[in-house]
Residue, then its C-alpha position, 0 to 999 in steps of 0.5 A: m361576673p359581668r364583662h364590664k367588671r372584668d374590663v374595669g379590673r383589667l384596667a385597674f393598674i392603668a388607673t392607679f398609675v395615671a392617678i399616682s403620676l398625675a397627682d405627683t406632677g400637677a401642672g407646673g412649669e415643667d409640665v406646661a413646657r411639654l405642651g407643643d413638644e411631646l404633647t400637642p397644644v391641647g395635651a394629647e400624645r403627639a407621637g403615634n403608637a408603637a404599632g403604627t396604626i395611630p400616626a403622629w399628630t402633625g397639626g390636624i387640618t390647617t387649611p380647608p380643601a381646595g375649592y371650599v367656600e365658607g358657608d358651603w357644606h364641608e367636603d370630605p378631605y379623606a374621600a379617597d380612603s378605603a376601609l381597612f376592615t369591618i367589625d361585626a358580630s362574627n369577629v367582635d371578639e377579635y377586636a374586643e380590646r378596642l371596643s367599648e362594652g356598649q359598642k360590643a353590645l350593639l354589634l351583638a344586638y343586631p348581628e345581621t346588619r350592624r357593622m363598624p367599617v374601620y378606616p385609616t386614622r386621620r388625626s384631623a383635630s385642630y384649633p386656631d392658634w389663639v385657642y392653643d395660647a389660651i389652653r396653655s394659659n389655663a394649664t397654670n391658672a385654672q382652678l376647680v370650684e368645690a373639687g370640680k362639682g361646682g365649676v371652674t375659675d380662672s379659665k378662658v376660651t377652651s379646656p382648662f386642664p390640658i394635663p389633667a390631674s383628676a377625672v373631673e378635670v377631664i370632664w371639664n375639658h370636654t364641657l369647656r372645650f372650644r366649640g366656636i364663639r357664635v354659631s347659627r345652625r338648623v338641625g333635624s332630630a328623630a326618634v326611630t321606632r323598632r320598625g324603623n319609622y320616624s318623623v324628623v323634627t327640625a329646629q333653628q338654633e342660635v348659640g352664643v359662647p361668650y366664654a370662648s371669645p379671646r377678648a371681652t365682648a358685650f356679652q361677657r361684660a353683661h354675663p361674666n359667668v355665662m359659658l354659653a346661651l342657646k336659643s331654639k325654635t321648632i320649624a317643623p313639623s307644623l304641629s309643633s312649629g313655633d315652640g321654642f326654648l332658651v338655656i343660659e349655661p353658667i361656668d361656675q354653677t355654685r353661684h348661678p345654676r342653669k336657667a331655662w325658659s320655654y315658649s309654647r305656641g298654645l299658651r303664647r307665653v314664655l315660662r321659666n322652667p324651674y328644673f331643666g337638667y340631669h336625668y329629665d327627658a330631653p325635649d322631642s327625644d321620646g324618652l330616649r335621651t336625658v337632658d344631660e346627654l346632649d353632647l353626650f354629657n353637659g351640665p354640672p358633674d356633681r351627682f357622680d363620683w368620677r375616676i380615671i380608668g386609664k387611656r386606651e386605644l378605641y375604635v371611635p366615630y371620626n371624620a364623619y363627612r359621609l353623614h354630613g350635608d344637605t343632600v344626605a337624606a334622612s332615609e339614607i341614614l336612618g335604618v332599623g335598630h341603627i344608622a346606616p353602616e356604610r355612612t359611618r367611619y370609625e378610626l383607631h384613636r387614643v381616648w381617656v376613659v372616665e367612669g362616674l358612679l352615682r353618689p349616695g343620696q343623689k338621684h339619676v336614672y343612671s348608676r354608672r357612666v363611662f365616657y371615652h374622651d378623644e385625646d386630640s379634642w377632649q370631646i366625648l365620642v362614646s358613652d356607655s350608661y348603666d341602669v340602677e341595677g348595674q346593667l348596660w342600658r344605653v350607648a351613645e356615639s358622637h360622629a365628629l368631623n373638623y369644621y375646617e373654616v374655623p377650624v374646630p372639631s365637633d359633632t355632625l350627628q349624635v346617636f343615642h341607643d336604648l338597648r332595652e327598647r331597641r330604639y334610637f334617637v339622632f340629633g344633627l340631621d342635615e337633609g334640605l337644611t343650610a350649613p352651620r355658620y360660625f362667626e364672632g360677636g353676639d349681642p347679649r340681648e339676643f339671649s333673653p326671655n324677651a328675645l325668645l318671644y320675638y324669635v319664635r314668632 
């Protein structure tokens, strides 16, 4: 029997307990009262674990480190920490209960070089107080559309279900979590060959998230069902410089499906993409990432049947400040088979484990997906994806940190491994670039096909 099936069986009792407990309680007044008490404001367990290896949540990072100037790259507030131990192929069995199947497969695939340095757990995730107020409101008001397959209504700003009653609610907590209102960023990506060769593609991106605004904005009034809008243009290498795309992501996708446009420098025209989502290859990824794997998962969850396997403790990438900053060269990060272990930081955190099985009659390159959601942020930090034969195929990790000027936990580097091709793709390289800027506002005219035309020129 494959190992992943044994793991599912071992955790089946947890899934049953969680499903029954949550179905019985719902998110009534008594449950909402737990938020900010025994639960954190976002619904995580406030207390640490019995072993003391996971501390209690005490608010996360509430102020930037001394000397930080907004607009600078983010200094590591835990730079003095030393690794407690390192996991590799020689001791993977000793730590197997706290690793995903994909993480174990990666350690065994590169026994000489792949390592996971484990550091003290720092529950650094934090959000502004008004985000906590919004999630508390969502707990009693948010509703699923078509059992969650279409979207969510009566939710605002952030995750709608801090006390989830189903797996699809956990998925929507990730999809709708607060990630800033308006973000301007420059990011690098690279598809790394088996021999470790790569070419970095750099893009300038503008992201507007009207859903995240605590008050009605011009963008919200013009587009009340828009979760976010993303405008991107390639600035390097010169061969593809000037190409761009625009995506408008709705909240309730039963009314308005995702819209996407692209601009090709060769055609010098903005064209509507008739289909942009799900299992289609992502741009510039060399076929190593699907469209719905950006952020480890995005878009509607309607092609899979989802269930909660349970909560468990897992070693996940966290507080990844060593991968962050314009002075961290791509050559210091990108190696043969995987990124440089000495630049990574893993910590023990509690995660929600959610499994998705491809629904009969639906099409996708994956037949099964397992997501590991950080309880302190609802962000998916690890995902394991299986092919149509049920074999583990791809493993992704989101190396996260706290952008403490907001504050907001988010990724700094996403890494997508293909076990068959023995290749990987990264998104979020910072070398020689400027720090992302978080601010409020956003004019809806910034995110239109005409705006894309002027943006890329």
